Residue, then its C-alpha position, 0 to 999 in steps of 0.5 A: m304730265k311726265p317730262k318725256t311726254y312734255r318734251h315730245l309734245l314740245w318737239l312736235s310743236l316746234v317741228l310744225v312751226f318750223s315746217l310752216m316757216s319753211l313752206n312760207c319762206k323757202q329761201n331761208s328755210t331753217t331746221p330746229q335744233v334739238d337743244d332748242l326744245t329743252r332751253p328755258v323761256i323767259w316769261i314776264n307778266t307785263s311789258e310796261i310799267t307807268f309811274a306818276a309823281s310830283e316834283t315836290g312830293g316824296n317818291v311814289e309806291s313801288q310796283t312789281i313784275e313777275i318772272k318765271n320759266n316757261g320752258v324745260n330746263p331751269l332758268s337763271y337770269t339777271i336784271e339790269d336797267d339803263v337809267d339812274w332813277l330806276q331800281v329793281e330788287p332783287m337783280s337776279g333770280t332762278s325759276s323751274g316754273e314758279t313765279v318770282e316777284h321783283t320790286v320796281s321802284i323809282d328815286k326822282t331825286g334831282l329830276a325836274a318836272q317836264k311835259e314828256p315822261y322820263v323813260g327807262t328800260i328793264t332788261v332780263n338777261s339769260p344767255e341760255s334762254y330761247n328768247n333772250p333778252q326780254t324787256v319791260e318799258v318803264s315811264l315816269s310822269l313828273s309834274k309840278e303839282p301833286p298827282p292823284r292817288i287811288w283809295i279803295d274800300p274794301k280791298n277784298i270781296t267775297f260772294t257765295t251762292q250754290v250750284n244752279g242757284a241765283d247769282p249772289p247779291s251785288q256788292k259795292i266798292s268805293i273809290r276816291n282821290d286820296g291825293k291832289g288834282t283829279l283822279r281819272y280811273e278805269i276798272s277792269s277784271d281778269k275774269s268774265w264772271i265779274s262785272v263792274s258798273p260803272n267801270a270808270g270814273k273821276c273824282s277830286e274829293n268825294s268818293k264814287s260808288h261802283t256795283v260789283k256783280a258775280l255771274a255764277s251761271g255755268l260755273a262749277s262748285g268750289e272757289h273761284t277767284a278774280t282780280l279787279t284792277v283800278r288804274d289811272p296812269n297819272a296816280t302815284n299808286s296805280p294800279k290798285k287791286i281788289n281780290v274777289t272770291l266766289e264760293i259756289a256750294k253744292e248744298p243749299l246755303p244759309r240765308i240771314w233773316v233779321s226782324s227789323k232793318n231799322v231801330s230807333f232810340s231817343m233820349a234827352a241830353g244829360g238824361s238817362n240812357p234809353a231802355p235796350k231793344n231787341i232784334k231777332i235773327k234766324n237762318d232762312g235757308g239751308g245748313t247752319l247759319k254762323y254769324d257775327l254782329i258788328s257795330d261801327a260805333n262805340w256808343l252801341s253794344v250788341s249782346p251776344s255778338q255772335g250766333t248760330s241758327a239752323g232755323g230758330e230765332k235768336k234774340h240780340r240785345l241792343s244797348v245805348n251808352a250816350t256818354g260824351l255824345n252831343s245832341g242831335n241824331h246819331n246813326v250807326y249800322i250793325t253788320i250781320r255777316d256769315n261769309n257762307a250765307s247767300n245774302s251776307p252781309q245784312k245791315v240794321r240801321v240804328t238811330l239815336k236822337i238826343t234832344t235839347t229842344s225841351t226838358d220841361n218834363k211837364i204834364w197838364i190839363s185844360c178845359s174846352p170850353n171852360s164855361a158852358a150850359k147843361g148838356t154841353i160836351v166838355e173836352v179835357p185834353v191831357s198835354i205834355k211838353g219836353n218829356q225826358n223819356e220815350i213814351k210808349v205806354f202811360g196811365l193816369e187818373l182824372h178826378f171830377d165832380p160827379n154832380m157836375f159832369q157825367y163821363h162820356r168817352t176818352t180818345s187819342s190825341n195828336l201824339t197818340s193818333g196811331w196807337a193801338a189803344v187810348d181809352g178810359n174807364e170810370i173806376s168809381s164815382g168821379v174818377i176816370k182811369v185813362g191809359g194808352f199803349a203804342g203797340s207796334a206804333s212808334g213811341i212819343p220821342v223825347g222832347s215832344k210837345g202835344g196831347i196824349a189823350v182827350i177826356k170828354l165829359k157831359v155837363t149835368g149840373d142841375s143842382y148848381s146855380n149859375g156861375k158855379q165853378s167845378e174843379l177837375r184834377i189829374g194824378s196817379y201817373t204810371d209807366a213812362i209818365v212817372g216823374m213828370k211835373p203836373e203844371p197845372a194838375k187842375t183846371n176849373f169849369t164854370l156852369i152857365k144857366 
């Protein structure tokens, strides 16, 4: 707007105001002065500031006031306060319409705790201004006990969506008391398109979670900003602010798709690191997805840690280095982030189980029943205890006397009940090749105890006399059971006639 046009409109507005005043107050009618139309006008962003502190602690964080000229001619002003414990810097300023920031701080040295707050006044003086002077009331609550202190995370939130699209996914903020006593706070927003639930809380130690939603309906494309204010008048650093950005794109946004939201590793304490695993990521929306992967623990690495996708899947390798970690469960999240994606961020939970319950690394067989007559089906369970590696695939051989037994079948056992396959095949007379494959099922965790297969044989020993013993033996271990100790590798069966 041109200056002459602005002055003309301001003149008309003031004439209307004074005309109405004349109609309502005929005894004291006034006529506006031409100079009033061009005088500066003092604008201050607040009329009051509150501080809270402890008598024994240090001084609390400073706060700010903003001053600007809301009139025509440039504003020049000075600032003064009326109490010794209150300071304002700088103590003067000028504005042609831009905002000038001033720091307000307190020095409670020599002040004693009391029930009522200390009160002071900041005065902004500008003799040439239309509304001179203007004031800001300042109160200082001083207690004997340390007051609460506001801690928030995160301090910045970004939402993204597209025109006429769905509202973006909600996000969480955490608030806790980082001081003493009890924090009793309220959360407010300066824009109607942001909502917070719940919008108030109290806490002494543990943090409180709040859900922040962005309501994009009716908003134009582009960037929209808002501020959330967390306020407790008794907190030493009240208020605290969270910056919120809502980006609304004209075109369809990228969307993060990840192959798995949970990945687990297991290993024995002091053993070798588990084998790496992969996750896949792709763009499930429009445009191009440009993302970062961030691990919040140094024992888990992701390679590569960035990627782009216009729709194709990208593979990322997860590797564990457990050096220095204690036994137990360790959890970490991988954050997949693209601020332009409609569902950013996405998280993948990674669990590492380090066990010391058993490190026997033992494999053995038994025979049930261990004595029987012709025609009996004898079960030969293959068992493990304290495996040092996760088992998702295994192979072994069972050797038996073909004059005593005939191969019947092989089944899974308790540790492999959900596996894709556990089976056996007679590869030569008296030799059964047994194998197991987990497929999409979970592997056998490190340190487990139980059965991995049950081999069933039918007693056929016609030519043997009563009491004849026959040996069964396992060997030729492959895949994840290589290196396990066979204790015992063999067992005996007794024929009864």
